[in-house]
Structures are given as structure tokens and as C-alpha cells.
C-alpha positions as CSV (number, residue, x, y, z in Angstrom):
1,M,-147.5,-92.5,22.9
2,K,-147.3,-96.5,21.8
3,S,-145.5,-95.6,18.9
4,I,-142.7,-93.7,21.2
5,S,-143.0,-96.5,23.7
6,S,-142.2,-99.2,21.4
7,K,-139.1,-97.3,20.0
8,L,-138.0,-96.6,23.4
9,K,-138.0,-100.3,24.1
10,A,-136.1,-100.9,20.8
11,F,-133.8,-98.5,22.0
12,V,-133.2,-99.6,25.3
13,A,-132.9,-103.5,23.8
14,M,-130.2,-102.5,21.5
15,A,-128.4,-100.2,24.1
16,G,-128.3,-103.1,26.3
17,T,-127.0,-105.3,23.6
18,G,-124.3,-103.1,22.7
19,M,-122.9,-102.6,26.6
20,G,-123.2,-106.7,26.7
21,A,-121.0,-106.8,23.5
22,A,-118.7,-104.3,24.9
23,A,-119.0,-105.6,28.3
24,H,-117.1,-108.9,27.6
25,A,-113.8,-109.7,29.5
26,V,-110.9,-108.2,27.8
27,Q,-107.7,-109.5,28.7
28,D,-104.0,-108.9,28.1
29,L,-102.8,-110.9,24.7
30,P,-99.1,-111.8,25.3
31,G,-97.0,-110.5,23.1
32,G,-99.9,-108.3,21.7
33,P,-101.6,-105.3,23.3
34,A,-102.5,-105.1,26.8
35,V,-105.8,-103.8,28.8
36,N,-105.0,-100.3,29.9
37,Q,-101.5,-100.1,28.3
38,L,-99.7,-96.9,29.2
39,N,-96.1,-98.0,28.2
40,L,-94.2,-99.2,25.0
41,H,-94.7,-103.1,24.4
42,P,-91.9,-105.3,26.2
43,A,-89.0,-105.5,24.2
44,V,-87.9,-108.8,22.8
45,T,-85.5,-107.7,20.7
46,R,-82.1,-105.5,21.4
47,I,-83.0,-103.1,18.8
48,A,-86.6,-102.5,20.8
49,Q,-84.5,-102.4,24.4
50,E,-82.7,-99.5,22.6
51,Q,-85.7,-97.5,21.6
52,Q,-87.2,-97.9,25.0
53,Y,-84.2,-96.8,26.9
54,L,-84.3,-93.7,24.5
55,H,-87.7,-93.2,25.1
56,W,-87.3,-92.9,28.5
57,M,-84.0,-90.7,28.5
58,M,-85.2,-88.5,26.2
59,L,-88.6,-88.1,27.7
60,G,-86.8,-87.4,31.2
61,I,-84.3,-84.9,29.9
62,C,-87.2,-82.8,28.5
63,T,-89.0,-83.1,31.5
64,A,-85.9,-81.9,33.4
65,I,-86.1,-78.9,30.9
66,F,-89.6,-78.2,31.2
67,V,-89.5,-78.4,35.4
68,G,-86.3,-76.1,35.0
69,V,-87.3,-73.4,32.9
70,F,-91.0,-73.2,33.8
71,G,-90.2,-73.3,37.5
72,V,-88.1,-70.3,37.3
73,M,-90.5,-68.5,35.3
74,F,-93.3,-69.0,37.8
75,Y,-91.2,-68.7,40.6
76,S,-90.0,-65.0,39.2
77,I,-93.6,-64.2,38.3
78,W,-94.4,-65.1,42.1
79,K,-91.7,-63.9,43.7
80,H,-91.0,-60.4,41.8
81,R,-95.1,-60.0,41.4
82,K,-96.2,-55.9,41.5
83,S,-98.6,-56.4,44.3
84,R,-95.4,-56.9,46.4
85,G,-94.2,-53.6,45.5
86,A,-91.5,-55.1,42.8
87,K,-90.2,-52.9,40.2
88,A,-89.0,-54.1,36.8
89,A,-85.3,-53.8,36.3
90,N,-83.6,-51.7,33.7
91,F,-81.3,-54.0,31.7
92,H,-79.4,-55.0,28.7
93,E,-78.1,-58.3,27.7
94,S,-75.4,-60.5,29.6
95,V,-73.0,-61.6,27.1
96,T,-72.3,-64.8,29.9
97,V,-76.2,-65.5,29.8
98,E,-76.2,-65.7,25.9
99,V,-73.3,-68.2,26.2
100,I,-74.7,-70.4,28.2
101,W,-77.6,-70.9,26.8
102,T,-76.5,-71.4,23.7
103,I,-73.7,-73.7,25.0
104,V,-76.1,-75.8,27.5
105,P,-78.8,-76.6,24.9
106,F,-75.8,-77.6,22.1
107,L,-74.1,-80.1,24.9
108,I,-78.0,-81.3,25.5
109,V,-78.4,-82.0,21.7
110,I,-75.3,-83.8,21.4
111,V,-76.3,-86.3,24.5
112,I,-79.2,-87.1,22.7
113,A,-78.2,-87.2,19.1
114,L,-75.0,-89.5,19.8
115,P,-77.1,-92.9,21.2
116,A,-80.2,-91.8,19.1
117,T,-77.6,-92.1,16.0
118,K,-76.2,-95.4,17.0
119,V,-79.6,-96.8,17.4
120,L,-80.7,-95.3,13.9
121,V,-77.7,-96.9,12.2
122,A,-78.2,-100.2,13.9
123,Q,-82.1,-100.4,12.7
124,K,-80.9,-99.9,9.1
125,D,-77.7,-102.5,9.3
126,T,-79.7,-105.6,7.8
127,T,-76.0,-107.2,6.3
128,N,-75.2,-110.9,7.5
129,A,-78.7,-111.8,7.9
130,D,-79.8,-115.3,8.7
131,L,-83.0,-115.5,7.1
132,T,-84.6,-113.1,4.6
133,I,-88.2,-113.0,4.4
134,K,-90.1,-111.1,1.2
135,V,-93.1,-109.3,3.2
136,T,-95.9,-108.1,0.2
137,G,-98.8,-106.2,1.3
138,Y,-102.2,-107.0,-0.2
139,Q,-105.8,-105.2,0.6
140,W,-105.9,-106.7,3.1
141,K,-103.5,-109.7,4.1
142,W,-100.1,-110.3,4.1
143,G,-97.7,-112.6,1.8
144,Y,-94.6,-114.2,3.3
145,D,-91.7,-115.7,0.7
146,Y,-88.8,-117.0,2.2
147,I,-86.1,-115.8,0.1
148,N,-83.1,-117.0,1.8
149,G,-81.7,-119.0,4.6
150,E,-83.3,-121.9,6.2
151,G,-86.8,-122.4,4.5
152,E,-85.9,-120.8,1.2
153,G,-88.4,-121.0,-1.4
154,L,-91.8,-121.3,0.9
155,G,-94.1,-119.1,0.6
156,F,-97.6,-118.0,1.8
157,V,-100.4,-115.8,2.5
158,S,-101.8,-114.9,5.9
159,T,-105.0,-113.7,6.4
160,L,-107.5,-113.3,9.2
161,D,-109.5,-115.9,11.0
162,S,-112.8,-116.0,9.1
163,S,-114.6,-116.4,12.3
164,H,-113.1,-113.3,13.6
165,R,-114.2,-111.4,10.7
166,A,-117.6,-113.2,10.8
167,M,-117.9,-112.1,14.8
168,S,-116.5,-108.4,13.6
169,D,-119.4,-108.2,11.2
170,S,-122.2,-109.7,13.5
171,G,-121.1,-106.9,15.8
172,D,-121.4,-109.6,18.9
173,V,-118.5,-109.7,20.8
174,R,-119.5,-110.9,23.8
175,N,-117.7,-114.1,23.6
176,A,-114.3,-112.7,21.9
177,P,-111.3,-114.5,22.4
178,V,-108.2,-113.2,23.6
179,D,-106.6,-112.7,20.1
180,Y,-109.3,-111.5,18.8
181,L,-108.9,-109.8,15.2
182,F,-105.4,-110.9,15.7
183,K,-105.3,-114.5,14.7
184,V,-104.4,-115.6,11.4
185,D,-104.3,-118.9,9.1
186,N,-100.9,-119.0,8.5
187,P,-98.4,-116.8,10.9
188,M,-95.0,-115.8,9.9
189,V,-92.6,-118.2,11.7
190,V,-88.8,-117.3,12.6
191,P,-86.3,-119.0,14.5
192,V,-85.4,-117.2,18.1
193,G,-82.1,-115.8,18.3
194,K,-81.3,-115.3,14.7
195,K,-81.2,-112.2,12.4
196,V,-84.1,-111.7,9.9
197,R,-84.1,-109.3,7.5
198,V,-87.6,-108.0,6.5
199,I,-88.0,-106.8,2.8
200,T,-91.3,-104.8,2.4
201,T,-93.0,-103.7,-0.8
202,A,-96.6,-103.9,-1.8
203,N,-99.1,-105.0,-4.2
204,D,-101.8,-102.2,-4.4
205,V,-101.7,-99.2,-1.7
206,I,-99.0,-98.1,1.0
207,H,-99.1,-100.6,3.7
208,S,-97.1,-100.7,6.7
209,F,-95.6,-103.6,8.4
210,M,-95.4,-103.4,12.4
211,V,-94.4,-105.5,15.2
212,P,-94.0,-103.3,18.7
213,A,-92.5,-106.1,20.5
214,F,-89.7,-106.2,17.9
215,G,-89.3,-102.4,17.6
216,I,-90.0,-102.7,13.7
217,K,-92.2,-100.6,11.7
218,Q,-91.7,-100.3,7.9
219,D,-93.9,-98.8,5.1
220,A,-94.6,-101.6,2.3
221,I,-95.0,-99.2,-1.1
222,P,-96.2,-100.5,-4.1
223,G,-93.0,-100.8,-7.1
224,F,-90.3,-100.0,-3.7
225,V,-88.2,-102.1,-1.6
226,R,-87.8,-101.1,1.9
227,D,-86.0,-103.4,4.4
228,T,-85.7,-103.9,8.2
229,W,-84.5,-106.5,10.5
230,F,-85.0,-107.9,14.0
231,R,-83.7,-111.0,16.1
232,A,-86.3,-112.1,18.3
233,E,-84.3,-113.4,21.9
234,K,-87.4,-114.9,23.6
235,V,-90.1,-118.0,22.2
236,G,-93.6,-116.7,21.6
237,D,-96.2,-115.1,19.5
238,Y,-95.8,-111.6,18.7
239,Y,-98.4,-109.8,17.1
240,G,-98.8,-106.3,15.1
241,Q,-101.1,-104.8,12.7
242,C,-100.8,-103.1,9.4
243,A,-100.1,-99.3,10.6
244,E,-101.0,-97.3,7.4
245,L,-104.3,-96.3,6.6
246,C,-105.1,-98.8,3.4
247,G,-108.8,-99.2,3.3
248,K,-111.8,-99.9,4.3
249,E,-110.5,-103.2,5.4
250,H,-107.5,-101.7,7.2
251,A,-108.6,-102.8,10.5
252,Y,-108.6,-106.9,9.5
253,M,-105.1,-106.7,8.5
254,P,-102.8,-108.3,11.5
255,I,-99.4,-109.7,11.5
256,H,-98.5,-112.9,13.9
257,V,-95.1,-113.4,13.9
258,K,-94.3,-116.9,15.8
259,V,-90.5,-117.3,17.5
260,V,-89.7,-120.7,17.6
261,N,-86.5,-122.9,18.6
262,S,-84.3,-124.0,16.1
263,A,-85.8,-127.4,16.2
264,E,-89.1,-126.4,15.8
265,Y,-88.4,-124.3,13.3
266,T,-86.6,-127.2,11.2
267,Q,-89.4,-129.4,11.6
268,W,-91.8,-126.3,10.3
269,V,-90.2,-126.0,7.7
270,E,-90.3,-129.7,6.7
271,G,-94.0,-129.6,7.5
272,Q,-94.2,-126.7,4.7
273,R,-92.3,-128.2,2.3
274,K,-94.4,-131.7,2.2
275,L,-97.4,-129.5,2.3
276,A,-96.4,-127.3,-0.7
277,A,-95.4,-130.4,-2.2
278,A,-99.0,-132.0,-2.0
279,K,-100.1,-128.7,-3.2
280,L,-98.1,-129.1,-6.7
281,D,-101.0,-130.7,-8.8
282,D,-100.3,-131.6,-12.0
283,P,-101.4,-128.7,-14.3
284,T,-102.6,-131.1,-17.0
285,R,-104.9,-133.0,-14.5
286,V,-108.5,-132.6,-16.0
287,W,-110.8,-132.5,-12.8
288,E,-114.5,-133.2,-12.3
289,L,-117.2,-130.6,-11.1
290,A,-117.6,-131.8,-7.7
291,P,-113.8,-132.0,-6.5
292,L,-113.0,-128.8,-7.9
293,L,-116.1,-127.2,-6.2
294,A,-115.0,-128.2,-2.9
295,R,-111.5,-127.2,-3.3
296,G,-112.9,-123.9,-4.8
297,E,-114.9,-122.9,-1.7
298,K,-111.8,-123.2,0.7
299,V,-109.8,-120.9,-1.4
300,Y,-112.7,-118.7,-1.8
301,A,-113.3,-118.3,1.6
302,A,-109.5,-117.9,2.7
303,N,-108.8,-115.2,-0.2
304,C,-112.3,-113.7,-1.4
305,A,-114.8,-113.9,1.1
306,A,-113.5,-110.7,3.2
307,C,-114.2,-108.5,0.2
308,H,-116.8,-109.8,-1.9
309,Q,-118.6,-111.8,1.0
310,A,-119.8,-115.3,1.8
311,N,-122.8,-114.8,-0.1
312,G,-121.0,-113.2,-3.1
313,K,-122.8,-110.1,-3.1
314,G,-119.9,-107.5,-2.5
315,A,-120.0,-104.4,-0.8
316,G,-119.8,-100.8,-1.4
317,P,-117.6,-100.8,-4.5
318,I,-116.6,-104.6,-4.5
319,K,-118.7,-105.9,-7.5
320,P,-120.8,-108.6,-6.6
321,L,-119.9,-112.0,-8.0
322,D,-123.6,-113.5,-7.4
323,G,-125.0,-112.5,-11.3
324,S,-121.7,-111.1,-12.5
325,A,-121.6,-111.3,-16.2
326,V,-117.8,-111.4,-16.4
327,V,-118.5,-114.8,-13.9
328,L,-121.1,-116.2,-16.1
329,N,-119.6,-115.6,-19.6
330,T,-118.9,-119.0,-21.1
331,D,-115.7,-117.4,-22.4
332,H,-113.4,-117.8,-19.3
333,A,-110.8,-115.9,-20.5
334,Q,-111.9,-112.6,-19.0
335,Q,-112.2,-113.5,-15.6
336,I,-109.1,-115.7,-15.5
337,R,-107.2,-112.9,-16.4
338,I,-108.7,-110.6,-13.7
339,L,-107.7,-113.4,-11.1
340,L,-104.1,-113.2,-12.4
341,Q,-103.9,-109.6,-13.1
342,G,-106.1,-107.6,-10.7
343,A,-108.6,-105.1,-11.5
344,A,-109.4,-101.6,-11.2
345,N,-106.1,-99.9,-10.6
346,G,-105.4,-102.5,-7.7
347,A,-108.9,-102.7,-5.8
348,M,-109.1,-106.3,-7.0
349,P,-105.7,-107.6,-6.5
350,S,-103.8,-110.2,-8.5
351,W,-103.7,-113.4,-7.2
352,K,-101.4,-115.1,-9.3
353,Q,-99.6,-116.1,-6.3
354,L,-102.1,-119.0,-5.7
355,S,-101.6,-122.4,-8.2
356,D,-103.2,-122.8,-11.1
357,T,-105.1,-125.6,-9.8
358,D,-106.5,-123.1,-6.6
359,L,-107.4,-120.6,-9.3
360,A,-109.4,-122.6,-11.6
361,A,-111.1,-124.4,-8.6
362,V,-112.2,-120.9,-7.1
363,A,-113.1,-119.5,-10.7
364,S,-115.0,-123.0,-11.2
365,Y,-116.5,-122.6,-7.7
366,T,-117.7,-118.7,-8.1
367,K,-119.6,-119.9,-11.5
368,N,-121.5,-122.3,-9.8
369,A,-122.2,-121.0,-6.1
370,W,-125.1,-118.7,-5.0
371,S,-127.6,-118.5,-8.0
372,N,-124.9,-118.8,-10.8
373,K,-125.3,-122.4,-11.4
374,T,-123.7,-122.6,-14.6
375,G,-122.3,-126.2,-14.4
376,Q,-119.0,-124.5,-16.1
377,L,-115.6,-126.0,-15.5
378,V,-112.4,-124.2,-15.5
379,Q,-109.6,-126.4,-15.7
380,P,-106.1,-125.6,-14.6
381,S,-104.8,-126.1,-18.0
382,E,-106.5,-122.9,-18.8
383,I,-105.0,-120.9,-15.9
384,V,-101.5,-122.0,-17.5
385,A,-102.6,-120.8,-21.2
386,E,-103.3,-117.2,-19.7
387,R,-100.3,-117.1,-17.9
388,S,-98.1,-117.7,-20.6
389,K,-99.7,-115.0,-22.9
């Protein structure tokens, strides 16, 4: 009995914790999901507005057809039921009725098809874009490369905020912020009122880039290029998620698009250029261990910890780095090749988009973190040499 009582208390305690975690104050996220949301997201692009119009128009037409057809059917069943002495009529086909029920559905299809085709064609018209951004899906983050327009040449990776991931792992979401699991370190920034072409592709598996407020959803497929576009008409923060089941971390792949006015966008571009210039370290520089490890720890937290965990132990099919033979090997070439090319058929993605110094730093960090403590140091020049092979 004592054992049962102890288990019952433990169960009640766990249930209480779960209810406390579930009972945290949930609020609407402006530009994102809303509490008890029944309608589509508030539209901030003309395409999204047209989509919502089509949605309600077609729903109205379908509802009217449903009510009309089933109303006549149920009325007929009730009015001419056998208990009231009704007798079944014996008649053959009516040409007039058949013509009517052929022409009317045809006209309904035309009424639906014309505006739908107009919107569909407009959705795919990516010409004359003011800004072109290539969006690359990774397991599990997004890469943004500004290809044309103001900001051309900029590129960065957008990852879920590490504090949100830690909160999710703990299961305690009582103090979850309003943007829980939507906050990222680097949002996509675009100017208001400008046509933005989005080119999608993927590094590993199929992803899907979706921002409901913009009315866009485009698959990102490895080896293929797809495109879509939007023109945001309102300044603000807008959120989406990967809409394709892309693996175990699928829930941790948010999209944050920050729409700003033209002056703020120009300011942001200048700031990003300065930041990029500051990161362009001399690859021939010879680093000492301590500063390289400090940098490597930041690179690891931003890009690697989501899969390999902060303690380097890995999880499930994700191999541990703590005690790994590849990491401990004094020949650095194999680890560098994995960082540059990926491994396990994309399960370990390529990180060649990171700078030579960042790659050297994270490799050095893994060789000296946790129980590894090898004292080994990977220099940026080794990354450069491996890239050139």
C-alpha cells in the first residue's frame, strides 16, 4: 500500500507540473498564430487578400449548393413520405431538367475558375522583383542569401533561439514568451512595399517555406529551384514555419520575416555589411587556443547544439562528439571534410557556408570540450586547404 501511495503521489505531482506548464498565459502573437484562431491569418499582401476572398467566396457558393440540394432532398423526403399516403410517381427522364443540371454547374465552375486562375497566375509572376532572396532549408534552420537588389551579397543562417529550445527540452513552459518557438537569432529583413522574390531550395530533405500572412507556401526541394514572391504592405514582424515534415526537429524550424521601412532597411543593410566585413578574418592568421575556443563555443551553440546537444552526447541517430574517434583524431582532415561536405546522406549537413575561421573554431572547440581535452588546435589555413581539394 505504501508503494502504491508513493506512486500515486508521484503521479499527482507530475500531473500538477504538466497542468502548470500547460496553464501558462497564452497570448496572440502579432504577425503569427492567435489564440483560438478560426479564420486565416490577417493578410498583409494583396495576394493573401485575394486568397482570403476566394476562400470565403467558394465557401459561400459551396454552402449555398449544400443547403439548396439537401434542403430540396429533405423537404421531398418529409413532404412525400409514405406515412402521409404519398405514392411514388412513375416518370422517365426530362430533357429540360438534364439541360439545367448540366448548364448550372458549368456556370458555377466558370464563376469559381476565373478569379481563381487570375490569383494563381499572379502568385507565380515573380518578374520585376525589387529584391531576390534565396532561401535554403537545412535540418533544421533556414539560410538566407540576398542575390539581387539592395543588400546583394549578404547571407546568413537563421536558427531557433537557444533559450526557447532549452525551455522546450525542459518541458517547463510556464514562463514561455509570446513568441515561444518562433524567435530566431537572424530574421529575414525586407523593405515594406517592395516586391520580394523568394527562391527556395534545400540542402538535405524537402522543406516548405510558409508565411501565412503573406499568402506564400513554397516547397524547398534538394537539387531543385522553386520560386514565389510577396509584397508586404505593412511594417511589422511576421512568422511562419516549415510546412513539410522534415525530421525529428521539424517543430524547431520557425520563419521570422521582419518588414521595415526603406530607411530602416538601408540602415540594416549597412550594419550587416559592416558585420560581414568584421567577420572576414585573415585565413592565414595563426590563432592561439583560448580565443579560438571562445569563438568556437559560440559557433557550436548557434549551429550544432540543436542536434549534438550542448553536452556533445548526441541523441538517437545523431552521433556523439564527446569521445568521438573522428574528433579525437590528430589527423584533422576527416573532421574538416565532414564539416564541409556533410555526412550520412545529409543527416549531418554541410557547413561550408560558415567562414574558414568559424569552422576552424568549432572544430577546435569540439576537440577540447567536455571530456575530449586534446589540446589540439585547428587553424583556418587547414580549412582553406581542404576547401581547395
